[in-house]
N, CA, C and O atoms as a printed pandas DataFrame, in Angstrom:
     atom_number atom_name residue_name chain_id  residue_number  x_coord  y_coord  z_coord
0              1         N          UNK        A               1   69.841   90.788  115.455
1              2        CA          UNK        A               1   70.257   89.880  114.408
2              3         C          UNK        A               1   70.720   90.714  113.211
3              4         O          UNK        A               1   69.996   91.596  112.751
4              5         N          UNK        A               2   71.931   90.434  112.707
5              6        CA          UNK        A               2   72.442   91.224  111.588
6              7         C          UNK        A               2   71.712   90.915  110.278
7              8         O          UNK        A               2   71.162   89.831  110.085
8              9         N          UNK        A               3   71.730   91.904  109.393
9             10        CA          UNK        A               3   71.151   91.731  108.064
10            11         C          UNK        A               3   72.011   90.792  107.228
11            12         O          UNK        A               3   73.224   90.714  107.425
12            13         N          UNK        A               4   71.392   90.092  106.309
13            14        CA          UNK        A               4   72.105   89.307  105.306
14            15         C          UNK        A               4   71.160   89.153  104.119
15            16         O          UNK        A               4   70.538   88.106  103.938
16            17         N          UNK        A               5   71.059   90.217  103.310
17            18        CA          UNK        A               5   70.111   90.270  102.198
18            19         C          UNK        A               5   70.882   90.215  100.888
19            20         O          UNK        A               5   71.692   91.090  100.582
20            21         N          UNK        A               6   70.612   89.173  100.131
21            22        CA          UNK        A               6   71.248   89.062   98.813
22            23         C          UNK        A               6   70.414   89.859   97.820
23            24         O          UNK        A               6   69.251   89.534   97.581
24            25         N          UNK        A               7   71.008   90.908   97.239
25            26        CA          UNK        A               7   70.318   91.771   96.289
26            27         C          UNK        A               7   70.279   91.122   94.914
27            28         O          UNK        A               7   69.225   91.067   94.280
28            29         N          UNK        A               8   71.410   90.636   94.456
29            30        CA          UNK        A               8   71.518   89.907   93.191
30            31         C          UNK        A               8   72.755   89.032   93.278
31            32         O          UNK        A               8   73.323   88.869   94.358
32            33         N          UNK        A               9   73.177   88.474   92.166
33            34        CA          UNK        A               9   74.313   87.556   92.227
34            35         C          UNK        A               9   75.621   88.241   92.615
35            36         O          UNK        A               9   76.560   87.574   93.049
36            37         N          UNK        A              10   75.693   89.568   92.463
37            38        CA          UNK        A              10   76.943   90.271   92.744
38            39         C          UNK        A              10   76.962   91.099   94.022
39            40         O          UNK        A              10   78.038   91.461   94.496
40            41         N          UNK        A              11   75.812   91.405   94.586
41            42        CA          UNK        A              11   75.770   92.273   95.760
42            43         C          UNK        A              11   74.889   91.701   96.849
43            44         O          UNK        A              11   73.880   91.047   96.584
44            45         N          UNK        A              12   75.298   91.964   98.092
45            46        CA          UNK        A              12   74.473   91.647   99.245
46            47         C          UNK        A              12   74.670   92.736  100.294
47            48         O          UNK        A              12   75.697   93.415  100.334
48            49         N          UNK        A              13   73.671   92.877  101.124
49            50        CA          UNK        A              13   73.719   93.863  102.195
50            51         C          UNK        A              13   73.724   93.110  103.523
51            52         O          UNK        A              13   72.845   92.290  103.790
52            53         N          UNK        A              14   74.729   93.402  104.348
53            54        CA          UNK        A              14   74.825   92.826  105.679
54            55         C          UNK        A              14   74.901   93.969  106.674
55            56         O          UNK        A              14   74.790   95.133  106.290
56            57         N          UNK        A              15   75.087   93.655  107.929
57            58        CA          UNK        A              15   75.201   94.709  108.935
58            59         C          UNK        A              15   76.020   94.214  110.118
59            60         O          UNK        A              15   76.211   93.015  110.320
60            61         N          UNK        A              16   76.491   95.175  110.883
61            62        CA          UNK        A              16   77.093   94.887  112.183
62            63         C          UNK        A              16   76.396   95.806  113.189
63            64         O          UNK        A              16   75.336   96.350  112.881
64            65         N          UNK        A              17   76.954   95.989  114.358
65            66        CA          UNK        A              17   76.301   96.823  115.373
66            67         C          UNK        A              17   76.263   98.303  115.012
67            68         O          UNK        A              17   75.494   99.062  115.603
68            69         N          UNK        A              18   77.080   98.724  114.050
69            70        CA          UNK        A              18   77.209  100.146  113.763
70            71         C          UNK        A              18   76.854  100.551  112.339
71            72         O          UNK        A              18   76.501  101.707  112.106
72            73         N          UNK        A              19   76.937   99.630  111.377
73            74        CA          UNK        A              19   76.805   99.991  109.971
74            75         C          UNK        A              19   75.961   99.002  109.185
75            76         O          UNK        A              19   75.781   97.846  109.567
76            77         N          UNK        A              20   75.456   99.506  108.077
77            78        CA          UNK        A              20   74.935   98.659  107.020
78            79         C          UNK        A              20   76.111   98.488  106.060
79            80         O          UNK        A              20   76.759   99.469  105.695
80            81         N          UNK        A              21   76.390   97.255  105.652
81            82        CA          UNK        A              21   77.587   96.964  104.866
82            83         C          UNK        A              21   77.178   96.432  103.500
83            84         O          UNK        A              21   76.386   95.495  103.402
84            85         N          UNK        A              22   77.719   97.029  102.456
85            86        CA          UNK        A              22   77.516   96.549  101.095
86            87         C          UNK        A              22   78.697   95.656  100.743
87            88         O          UNK        A              22   79.854   96.050  100.889
88            89         N          UNK        A              23   78.388   94.437  100.272
89            90        CA          UNK        A              23   79.423   93.478   99.915
90            91         C          UNK        A              23   79.261   93.094   98.450
91            92         O          UNK        A              23   78.145   92.996   97.940
92            93         N          UNK        A              24   80.391   92.879   97.781
93            94        CA          UNK        A              24   80.383   92.504   96.367
94            95         C          UNK        A              24   81.096   91.156   96.193
95            96         O          UNK        A              24   82.118   90.885   96.824
96            97         N          UNK        A              25   80.529   90.334   95.326
97            98        CA          UNK        A              25   81.084   89.014   95.040
98            99         C          UNK        A              25   82.332   89.161   94.178
99           100         O          UNK        A              25   82.367   89.946   93.229
100          101         N          UNK        A              26   83.346   88.393   94.529
101          102        CA          UNK        A              26   84.585   88.383   93.756
102          103         C          UNK        A              26   84.991   86.933   93.554
103          104         O          UNK        A              26   84.995   86.144   94.499
104          105         N          UNK        A              27   85.332   86.586   92.320
105          106        CA          UNK        A              27   85.831   85.248   92.023
106          107         C          UNK        A              27   87.348   85.254   92.183
107          108         O          UNK        A              27   88.036   86.115   91.635
108          109         N          UNK        A              28   87.860   84.286   92.939
109          110        CA          UNK        A              28   89.290   84.212   93.214
110          111         C          UNK        A              28   89.856   82.975   92.522
111          112         O          UNK        A              28   89.452   81.846   92.802
112          113         N          UNK        A              29   90.795   83.213   91.614
113          114        CA          UNK        A              29   91.462   82.135   90.888
114          115         C          UNK        A              29   92.843   81.938   91.513
115          116         O          UNK        A              29   93.738   82.755   91.297
116          117         N          UNK        A              30   93.028   80.865   92.287
117          118        CA          UNK        A              30   94.316   80.677   92.973
118          119         C          UNK        A              30   95.488   80.480   92.011
119          120         O          UNK        A              30   96.637   80.713   92.385
120          121         N          UNK        A              31   95.212   80.057   90.789
121          122        CA          UNK        A              31   96.306   79.840   89.835
122          123         C          UNK        A              31   96.922   81.149   89.346
123          124         O          UNK        A              31   97.970   81.142   88.701
124          125         N          UNK        A              32   96.269   82.274   89.655
125          126        CA          UNK        A              32   96.799   83.588   89.266
126          127         C          UNK        A              32   97.688   84.197   90.354
127          128         O          UNK        A              32   98.315   85.235   90.140
128          129         N          UNK        A              33   97.738   83.547   91.518
129          130        CA          UNK        A              33   98.544   84.059   92.632
130          131         C          UNK        A              33  100.027   83.906   92.312
131          132         O          UNK        A              33  100.426   82.942   91.659
132          133         N          UNK        A              34  100.843   84.853   92.770
133          134        CA          UNK        A              34  102.274   84.788   92.463
134          135         C          UNK        A              34  102.959   83.544   93.045
135          136         O          UNK        A              34  103.971   83.088   92.513
136          137         N          UNK        A              35  102.409   82.997   94.133
137          138        CA          UNK        A              35  103.024   81.823   94.749
138          139         C          UNK        A              35  102.286   80.532   94.382
139          140         O          UNK        A              35  102.348   79.551   95.123
140          141         N          UNK        A              36  101.584   80.528   93.235
141          142        CA          UNK        A              36  100.768   79.369   92.865
142          143         C          UNK        A              36  101.592   78.086   92.732
143          144         O          UNK        A              36  101.164   77.036   93.209
144          145         N          UNK        A              37  102.749   78.149   92.102
145          146        CA          UNK        A              37  103.545   76.921   91.903
146          147         C          UNK        A              37  103.921   76.281   93.234
147          148         O          UNK        A              37  103.876   75.058   93.368
148          149         N          UNK        A              38  104.285   77.084   94.200
149          150        CA          UNK        A              38  104.619   76.570   95.529
150          151         C          UNK        A              38  103.383   75.983   96.199
151          152         O          UNK        A              38  103.444   74.905   96.790
152          153         N          UNK        A              39  102.253   76.698   96.105
153          154        CA          UNK        A              39  101.013   76.208   96.705
154          155         C          UNK        A              39  100.548   74.927   96.016
155          156         O          UNK        A              39  100.053   74.009   96.670
156          157         N          UNK        A              40  100.709   74.870   94.683
157          158        CA          UNK        A              40  100.331   73.674   93.924
158          159         C          UNK        A              40  101.167   72.473   94.381
159          160         O          UNK        A              40  100.645   71.371   94.550
160          161         N          UNK        A              41  102.466   72.700   94.578
161          162        CA          UNK        A              41  103.358   71.628   95.042
162          163         C          UNK        A              41  102.947   71.125   96.420
163          164         O          UNK        A              41  103.196   69.969   96.764
164          165         N          UNK        A              42  102.320   71.989   97.204
165          166        CA          UNK        A              42  101.858   71.610   98.537
166          167         C          UNK        A              42  100.438   71.065   98.528
167          168         O          UNK        A              42   99.856   70.828   99.587
168          169         N          UNK        A              43   99.868   70.860   97.322
169          170        CA          UNK        A              43   98.560   70.232   97.215
170          171         C          UNK        A              43   97.372   71.174   97.201
171          172         O          UNK        A              43   96.240   70.731   97.399
172          173         N          UNK        A              44   97.593   72.452   96.973
173          174        CA          UNK        A              44   96.483   73.422   96.941
174          175         C          UNK        A              44   95.577   73.157   95.747
175          176         O          UNK        A              44   96.030   72.726   94.687
176          177         N          UNK        A              45   94.309   73.419   95.936
177          178        CA          UNK        A              45   93.317   73.221   94.878
178          179         C          UNK        A              45   93.344   74.383   93.884
179          180         O          UNK        A              45   93.464   75.539   94.289
180          181         N          UNK        A              46   93.231   74.081   92.571
181          182        CA          UNK        A              46   93.162   75.142   91.566
182          183         C          UNK        A              46   91.734   75.669   91.371
183          184         O          UNK        A              46   91.494   76.497   90.492
184          185         N          UNK        A              47   90.805   75.199   92.174
185          186        CA          UNK        A              47   89.400   75.558   92.014
186          187         C          UNK        A              47   89.147   77.034   92.327
187          188         O          UNK        A              47   89.635   77.560   93.327
188          189         N          UNK        A              48   88.383   77.688   91.464
189          190        CA          UNK        A              48   88.003   79.084   91.668
190          191         C          UNK        A              48   87.002   79.139   92.815
191          192         O          UNK        A              48   86.074   78.333   92.884
192          193         N          UNK        A              49   87.201   80.095   93.707
193          194        CA          UNK        A              49   86.309   80.249   94.853
194          195         C          UNK        A              49   85.643   81.617   94.829
195          196         O          UNK        A              49   86.096   82.532   94.140
196          197         N          UNK        A              50   84.564   81.743   95.588
197          198        CA          UNK        A              50   83.835   83.003   95.690
198          199         C          UNK        A              50   84.195   83.647   97.020
199          200         O          UNK        A              50   84.184   83.003   98.069
200          201         N          UNK        A              51   84.514   84.932   96.949
201          202        CA          UNK        A              51   84.828   85.708   98.142
202          203         C          UNK        A              51   83.937   86.947   98.129
203          204         O          UNK        A              51   83.761   87.573   97.084
204          205         N          UNK        A              52   83.380   87.299   99.271
205          206        CA          UNK        A              52   82.561   88.506   99.378
206          207         C          UNK        A              52   83.389   89.593  100.049
207          208         O          UNK        A              52   83.847   89.426  101.179
208          209         N          UNK        A              53   83.578   90.718   99.341
209          210        CA          UNK        A              53   84.381   91.827   99.860
210          211         C          UNK        A              53   83.482   92.983  100.269
211          212         O          UNK        A              53   82.498   93.287   99.594
212          213         N          UNK        A              54   83.827   93.621  101.377
213          214        CA          UNK        A              54   83.126   94.835  101.792
214          215         C          UNK        A              54   83.512   95.963  100.845
215          216         O          UNK        A              54   84.697   96.223  100.632
216          217         N          UNK        A              55   82.497   96.643  100.269
217          218        CA          UNK        A              55   82.784   97.756   99.357
218          219         C          UNK        A              55   82.220   99.074   99.859
219          220         O          UNK        A              55   82.460  100.119   99.255
220          221         N          UNK        A              56   81.469   99.039  100.965
221          222        CA          UNK        A              56   80.942  100.287  101.497
222          223         C          UNK        A              56   80.269  100.084  102.845
223          224         O          UNK        A              56   79.699   99.030  103.126
224          225         N          UNK        A              57   80.351  101.127  103.674
225          226        CA          UNK        A              57   79.720  101.135  104.991
226          227         C          UNK        A              57   78.794  102.347  105.061
227          228         O          UNK        A              57   79.182  103.446  104.665
228          229         N          UNK        A              58   77.579  102.153  105.560
229          230        CA          UNK        A              58   76.558  103.206  105.528
230          231         C          UNK        A              58   75.790  103.228  106.841
231          232         O          UNK        A              58   75.611  102.193  107.482
232          233         N          UNK        A              59   75.336  104.418  107.240
233          234        CA          UNK        A              59   74.504  104.485  108.449
234          235         C          UNK        A              59   73.061  104.047  108.186
235          236         O          UNK        A              59   72.354  103.657  109.116
236          237         N          UNK        A              60   72.616  104.109  106.917
237          238        CA          UNK        A              60   71.228  103.775  106.581
238          239         C          UNK        A              60   71.173  102.812  105.405
239          240         O          UNK        A              60   72.003  102.879  104.498
240          241         N          UNK        A              61   70.191  101.917  105.426
241          242        CA          UNK        A              61   70.050  100.927  104.361
242          243         C          UNK        A              61   69.750  101.578  103.015
243          244         O          UNK        A              61   70.167  101.071  101.974
244          245         N          UNK        A              62   69.024  102.708  103.031
245          246        CA          UNK        A              62   68.710  103.400  101.774
246          247         C          UNK        A              62   69.981  103.825  101.050
247          248         O          UNK        A              62   70.042  103.791   99.820
248          249         N          UNK        A              63   70.992  104.225  101.808
249          250        CA          UNK        A              63   72.257  104.638  101.193
250          251         C          UNK        A              63   72.971  103.441  100.559
251          252         O          UNK        A              63   73.570  103.573   99.491
252          253         N          UNK        A              64   72.911  102.293  101.201
253          254        CA          UNK        A              64   73.518  101.087  100.632
254          255         C          UNK        A              64   72.799  100.687   99.350
255          256         O          UNK        A              64   73.438  100.315   98.367
256          257         N          UNK        A              65   71.471  100.762   99.359
257          258        CA          UNK        A              65   70.691  100.425   98.164
258          259         C          UNK        A              65   71.029  101.368   97.019
259          260         O          UNK        A              65   71.207  100.929   95.883
260          261         N          UNK        A              66   71.119  102.660   97.310
261          262        CA          UNK        A              66   71.477  103.628   96.264
262          263         C          UNK        A              66   72.874  103.343   95.705
263          264         O          UNK        A              66   73.124  103.542   94.516
264          265         N          UNK        A              67   73.772  102.883   96.560
265          266        CA          UNK        A              67   75.118  102.588   96.077
266          267         C          UNK        A              67   75.138  101.334   95.202
267          268         O          UNK        A              67   75.951  101.238   94.283
268          269         N          UNK        A              68   74.251  100.369   95.479
269          270        CA          UNK        A              68   74.136   99.205   94.583
270          271         C          UNK        A              68   73.766   99.689   93.188
271          272         O          UNK        A              68   74.339   99.243   92.194
272          273         N          UNK        A              69   72.806  100.603   93.122
273          274        CA          UNK        A              69   72.390  101.150   91.820
274          275         C          UNK        A              69   73.564  101.876   91.170
275          276         O          UNK        A              69   73.843  101.664   89.990
276          277         N          UNK        A              70   74.248  102.724   91.919
277          278        CA          UNK        A              70   75.377  103.480   91.362
278          279         C          UNK        A              70   76.493  102.560   90.868
279          280         O          UNK        A              70   77.035  102.776   89.785
280          281         N          UNK        A              71   76.834  101.559   91.634
281          282        CA          UNK        A              71   77.909  100.643   91.233
282          283         C          UNK        A              71   77.495   99.807   90.027
283          284         O          UNK        A              71   78.325   99.496   89.173
284          285         N          UNK        A              72   76.228   99.444   89.952
285          286        CA          UNK        A              72   75.728   98.707   88.794
286          287         C          UNK        A              72   75.819   99.571   87.540
287          288         O          UNK        A              72   76.185   99.080   86.472
288          289         N          UNK        A              73   75.490  100.845   87.663
289          290        CA          UNK        A              73   75.586  101.777   86.535
290          291         C          UNK        A              73   77.041  101.896   86.080
291          292         O          UNK        A              73   77.314  101.919   84.880
292          293         N          UNK        A              74   77.966  101.972   87.023
293          294        CA          UNK        A              74   79.380  102.093   86.658
294          295         C          UNK        A              74   79.894  100.858   85.930
295          296         O          UNK        A              74   80.815  100.953   85.119
296          297         N          UNK        A              75   79.305   99.700   86.215
297          298        CA          UNK        A              75   79.701   98.454   85.542
298          299         C          UNK        A              75   78.942   98.222   84.242
299          300         O          UNK        A              75   79.174   97.223   83.561
300          301         N          UNK        A              76   78.052   99.121   83.897
301          302        CA          UNK        A              76   77.169   98.944   82.744
302          303         C          UNK        A              76   77.928   99.039   81.421
303          304         O          UNK        A              76   78.938   99.731   81.297
304          305         N          UNK        A              77   77.398   98.318   80.447
305          306        CA          UNK        A              77   77.909   98.409   79.077
306          307         C          UNK        A              77   76.939   99.171   78.181
307          308         O          UNK        A              77   77.013   99.068   76.956
308          309         N          UNK        A              78   76.045   99.924   78.776
309          310        CA          UNK        A              78   75.035  100.659   78.013
310          311         C          UNK        A              78   75.716  101.629   77.044
311          312         O          UNK        A              78   76.752  102.224   77.339
312          313         N          UNK        A              79   75.080  101.760   75.866
313          314        CA          UNK        A              79   75.615  102.657   74.850
314          315         C          UNK        A              79   74.692  103.834   74.576
315          316         O          UNK        A              79   75.038  104.743   73.822
316          317         N          UNK        A              80   73.507  103.812   75.198
317          318        CA          UNK        A              80   72.585  104.933   75.049
318          319         C          UNK        A              80   71.966  105.244   76.413
319          320         O          UNK        A              80   71.990  104.419   77.326
320          321         N          UNK        A              81   71.421  106.433   76.524
321          322        CA          UNK        A              81   70.729  106.827   77.754
322          323         C          UNK        A              81   69.542  105.903   78.009
323          324         O          UNK        A              81   69.275  105.539   79.154
324          325         N          UNK        A              82   68.836  105.525   76.962
325          326        CA          UNK        A              82   67.682  104.634   77.104
326          327         C          UNK        A              82   68.108  103.292   77.694
327          328         O          UNK        A              82   67.451  102.773   78.597
328          329         N          UNK        A              83   69.195  102.735   77.193
329          330        CA          UNK        A              83   69.686  101.467   77.736
330          331         C          UNK        A              83   70.075  101.623   79.205
331          332         O          UNK        A              83   69.778  100.752   80.024
332          333         N          UNK        A              84   70.731  102.720   79.535
333          334        CA          UNK        A              84   71.152  102.960   80.910
334          335         C          UNK        A              84   69.946  103.108   81.834
335          336         O          UNK        A              84   69.921  102.536   82.923
336          337         N          UNK        A              85   68.943  103.880   81.396
337          338        CA          UNK        A              85   67.733  104.037   82.207
338          339         C          UNK        A              85   67.006  102.716   82.390
339          340         O          UNK        A              85   66.447  102.461   83.456
340          341         N          UNK        A              86   67.008  101.871   81.362
341          342        CA          UNK        A              86   66.406  100.542   81.477
342          343         C          UNK        A              86   67.140   99.695   82.515
343          344         O          UNK        A              86   66.511   98.994   83.308
344          345         N          UNK        A              87   68.470   99.763   82.508
345          346        CA          UNK        A              87   69.256   99.007   83.484
346          347         C          UNK        A              87   68.999   99.506   84.903
347          348         O          UNK        A              87   68.896   98.712   85.839
348          349         N          UNK        A              88   68.897  100.822   85.056
349          350        CA          UNK        A              88   68.611  101.390   86.378
350          351         C          UNK        A              88   67.238  100.933   86.857
351          352         O          UNK        A              88   67.078  100.544   88.014
352          353         N          UNK        A              89   66.254  100.980   85.974
353          354        CA          UNK        A              89   64.908  100.515   86.336
354          355         C          UNK        A              89   64.926   99.043   86.712
355          356         O          UNK        A              89   64.276   98.631   87.672
356          357         N          UNK        A              90   65.668   98.261   85.956
357          358        CA          UNK        A              90   65.742   96.825   86.222
358          359         C          UNK        A              90   66.357   96.543   87.587
359          360         O          UNK        A              90   65.829   95.726   88.341
360          361         N          UNK        A              91   67.465   97.206   87.920
361          362        CA          UNK        A              91   68.104   96.949   89.215
362          363         C          UNK        A              91   67.223   97.434   90.358
363          364         O          UNK        A              91   67.183   96.799   91.412
364          365         N          UNK        A              92   66.515   98.550   90.171
365          366        CA          UNK        A              92   65.601   99.034   91.221
366          367         C          UNK        A              92   64.442   98.051   91.426
367          368         O          UNK        A              92   64.040   97.794   92.561
368          369         N          UNK        A              93   63.901   97.499   90.320
369          370        CA          UNK        A              93   62.841   96.481   90.438
370          371         C          UNK        A              93   63.363   95.253   91.174
371          372         O          UNK        A              93   62.691   94.696   92.042
372          373         N          UNK        A              94   64.564   94.849   90.811
373          374        CA          UNK        A              94   65.174   93.678   91.432
374          375         C          UNK        A              94   65.357   93.898   92.933
375          376         O          UNK        A              94   65.059   93.007   93.730
376          377         N          UNK        A              95   65.838   95.058   93.318
377          378        CA          UNK        A              95   66.011   95.386   94.732
378          379         C          UNK        A              95   64.661   95.394   95.440
379          380         O          UNK        A              95   64.524   94.850   96.536
380          381         N          UNK        A              96   63.680   96.004   94.817
381          382        CA          UNK        A              96   62.341   96.059   95.405
382          383         C          UNK        A              96   61.776   94.657   95.618
383          384         O          UNK        A              96   61.179   94.386   96.660
384          385         N          UNK        A              97   61.958   93.762   94.641
385          386        CA          UNK        A              97   61.477   92.389   94.766
386          387         C          UNK        A              97   62.151   91.672   95.934
387          388         O          UNK        A              97   61.495   90.966   96.699
388          389         N          UNK        A              98   63.459   91.857   96.065
389          390        CA          UNK        A              98   64.198   91.209   97.150
390          391         C          UNK        A              98   63.708   91.727   98.501
391          392         O          UNK        A              98   63.467   90.946   99.422
392          393         N          UNK        A              99   63.564   93.039   98.613
393          394        CA          UNK        A              99   63.128   93.610   99.887
394          395         C          UNK        A              99   61.683   93.241  100.201
395          396         O          UNK        A              99   61.333   93.069  101.369
396          397         N          UNK        A             100   60.850   93.118   99.193
397          398        CA          UNK        A             100   59.459   92.717   99.403
398          399         C          UNK        A             100   59.390   91.263   99.865
399          400         O          UNK        A             100   58.570   90.931  100.721
400          401         N          UNK        A             101   60.222   90.405   99.323
401          402        CA          UNK        A             101   60.263   88.994   99.734
402          403         C          UNK        A             101   60.616   88.878  101.207
403          404         O          UNK        A             101   60.086   88.017  101.908
404          405         N          UNK        A             102   61.510   89.742  101.680
405          406        CA          UNK        A             102   61.938   89.682  103.078
406          407         C          UNK        A             102   60.872   90.218  104.025
407          408         O          UNK        A             102   60.923   89.962  105.228
408          409         N          UNK        A             103   59.899   90.966  103.484
409          410        CA          UNK        A             103   58.822   91.496  104.324
410          411         C          UNK        A             103   57.776   90.443  104.632
411          412         O          UNK        A             103   57.032   90.582  105.603
412          413         N          UNK        A             104   57.703   89.398  103.832
413          414        CA          UNK        A             104   56.652   88.389  103.990
414          415         C          UNK        A             104   56.937   87.437  105.118
415          416         O          UNK        A             104   56.145   86.530  105.376
């Protein structure tokens, strides 16, 4: 059975027969598409949808978890080392809580 673990609102870890896969949530606004007027004329919905994109493939789950932390740090708005370390601690706690819930 493949993995399907939601880490937080932006990341989840899934798997296939060969890899652990890190996926990131992306909001898709169809009104921003270059062919929106044509699609609108054909009755397409302007509703924003959620799409999950593969952002990394790993042989081990630990590597996927570490990449969640790294990608979260890259998206950070921290202005001091203390703020950044707090964010890293927070995401690690969050990951630990999610993984602990799945153990029960």
